[in-house]
C-alpha positions in Angstrom: 8.2 -33.6 -16.2 8.7 -31.6 -19.3 7.9 -28.2 -20.8 5.8 -27.5 -23.8 6.6 -24.5 -26.1 3.6 -22.2 -26.2 3.6 -19.2 -28.6 3.0 -15.8 -26.9 -0.7 -15.4 -26.8 -0.5 -11.6 -26.2 1.7 -10.6 -29.1 3.1 -13.3 -31.4 5.4 -11.1 -33.4 7.9 -9.9 -30.8 11.3 -10.5 -32.3 13.5 -8.4 -30.1 15.4 -9.1 -26.9 13.1 -8.3 -24.0 13.9 -7.8 -20.4 12.7 -6.3 -17.2 8.9 -7.0 -17.0 7.5 -4.7 -14.4 4.0 -4.3 -13.0 2.0 -1.2 -12.1 -1.6 0.0 -12.5 -1.1 2.4 -15.4 -4.7 3.1 -16.0 -5.6 3.1 -12.3 -8.4 0.6 -12.6 -7.3 -1.7 -9.7 -5.6 -4.3 -11.9 -1.8 -4.7 -12.5 -0.6 -3.9 -16.0 2.8 -5.1 -17.3 5.4 -3.2 -19.2 8.3 -5.1 -20.8 11.5 -3.2 -22.0 12.9 -4.2 -25.3 16.4 -3.9 -26.7 16.5 -1.1 -29.3 12.7 -1.0 -29.6 9.7 0.6 -27.9 8.5 -1.2 -24.7 5.5 -3.5 -24.8 2.6 -2.3 -22.6 0.1 -5.0 -21.6 -3.0 -3.4 -20.1 -5.0 -5.8 -17.9 -8.7 -5.2 -18.7 -9.7 -6.7 -15.4 -13.0 -8.2 -14.5 -15.9 -7.5 -12.1 -13.9 -8.3 -8.9 -13.1 -5.7 -6.3 -9.7 -4.4 -5.2 -7.9 -2.1 -2.8 -4.7 -0.2 -3.7 -2.4 0.5 -0.7 0.5 2.9 -0.5 2.5 2.7 2.7 4.5 5.8 3.7 7.3 5.6 6.3 8.2 8.3 8.7 10.4 6.6 11.3 11.3 3.9 8.8 12.4 4.8 5.3 10.0 7.0 3.3 9.0 4.4 0.8 8.3 1.9 3.6 10.7 -0.7 1.9 10.4 -3.8 4.0 6.9 -3.1 5.2 4.5 -6.1 5.5 1.0 -5.4 4.4 -1.9 -7.7 5.3 -5.5 -7.3 4.0 -8.4 -9.1 5.7 -11.6 -9.6 3.7 -14.1 -12.4 3.2 -12.5 -14.4 6.0 -9.3 -14.5 4.1 -5.9 -12.8 4.6 -3.5 -11.7 1.8 0.0 -10.6 2.4 2.5 -8.5 0.3 5.9 -7.0 1.2 7.2 -3.7 -0.1 10.5 -4.5 -2.0 13.1 -2.3 -3.6 15.2 -3.0 -6.7 12.9 -5.5 -8.2 14.1 -5.3 -11.8 17.0 -4.5 -14.1 16.6 -0.9 -15.5 13.1 -0.5 -14.1 11.1 -1.3 -11.0 7.6 -2.4 -10.0 5.3 0.2 -8.5 5.4 0.9 -4.8 1.6 0.7 -4.6 0.3 -2.7 -3.7 -3.0 -4.0 -5.2 -5.0 -6.7 -3.4 -7.9 -8.4 -5.2 -10.7 -9.0 -2.8 -13.2 -10.7 -5.1 -16.8 -10.1 -4.2 -16.1 -8.5 -0.8 -18.1 -5.4 -0.3 -15.9 -4.1 2.6 -12.5 -4.8 4.1 -12.4 -6.1 7.6 -9.0 -4.4 8.1 -5.6 -3.5 6.6 -2.5 -4.0 8.8 0.8 -2.5 7.8 3.9 -3.6 9.8 6.7 -1.1 9.2 10.4 -2.0 9.5 10.7 0.2 12.7 8.2 -2.2 14.4 5.3 0.3 14.2 2.1 -1.4 13.2 -0.8 0.6 11.8 -4.2 -1.0 11.5 -7.3 0.5 9.8 -10.8 -1.1 10.1 -14.0 -1.3 8.1 -12.8 0.2 4.9 -14.4 0.5 1.5 -13.4 -1.3 -1.6 -12.1 -0.2 -5.0 -10.3 2.7 -3.4 -6.7 3.9 -2.8 -5.4 4.1 0.8 -2.2 5.7 2.0 -1.2 4.2 5.3 1.3 6.4 7.1 3.6 5.1 9.8 2.5 6.8 13.0 4.5 6.7 16.2 2.4 6.8 19.4 3.8 8.6 22.4 1.8 8.5 25.5 1.3 11.9 27.1 0.3 12.4 30.7 -1.5 15.6 31.4 -0.8 16.7 35.0 -3.0 19.4 36.5 -2.6 21.2 39.8 -6.0 20.0 40.9 -7.8 16.6 40.6 -9.0 17.4 37.1 -8.1 19.2 33.9 -11.2 20.8 32.4 -12.0 22.4 29.2 -15.2 24.2 28.2 -16.7 24.3 24.8 -14.6 26.7 22.7 -11.5 26.2 24.9 -8.3 25.1 23.3 -5.6 23.0 24.8 -2.3 23.0 23.0 0.1 20.0 23.4 3.6 20.2 22.1 6.1 17.3 21.8 9.4 18.2 20.2 9.9 16.3 16.9 6.2 15.4 16.4 3.9 17.5 14.3 0.6 15.5 14.1 -1.4 14.4 17.0 -4.3 12.0 17.2 -6.5 11.5 20.3 -7.4 7.9 21.1 -10.8 8.7 19.7 -9.2 9.2 16.3 -9.9 13.0 16.3 
């Protein structure tokens, strides 16, 4: 087919060389904003005023994989739909998009789940989450621990403490989530 020249509807008087449009949520309202660098001039900042739709902002954090979770695959399930984004690195010349990922979920009032597949192979899934919120999803490595007692059971009374130590691991979560 062919292309039609359309004048810039955002700012019609940009007369400088521009490069490196990057996106991020500058005003933290759940909508991506865009910043464009200009040669020998101040950057253009385009704030997205958004709409009434809902969103979720996700920041994956790697522990076994790289800290910024570069290469992680994020899936958001809401309103019988699934959306997918990948965490990239080096997305622009002289600037980079934010590492936070924003998913628009329309009129959804809750998220069915968020699933983050980290480069190490670890998959973290969170269920029944609220909307219009920020979530930091940390790569967690699960190591099964077998408690062996000298009798048929290992008991603890109210107020008792059982301490479990695994070299190299600093946070523990029971299968109940506590």
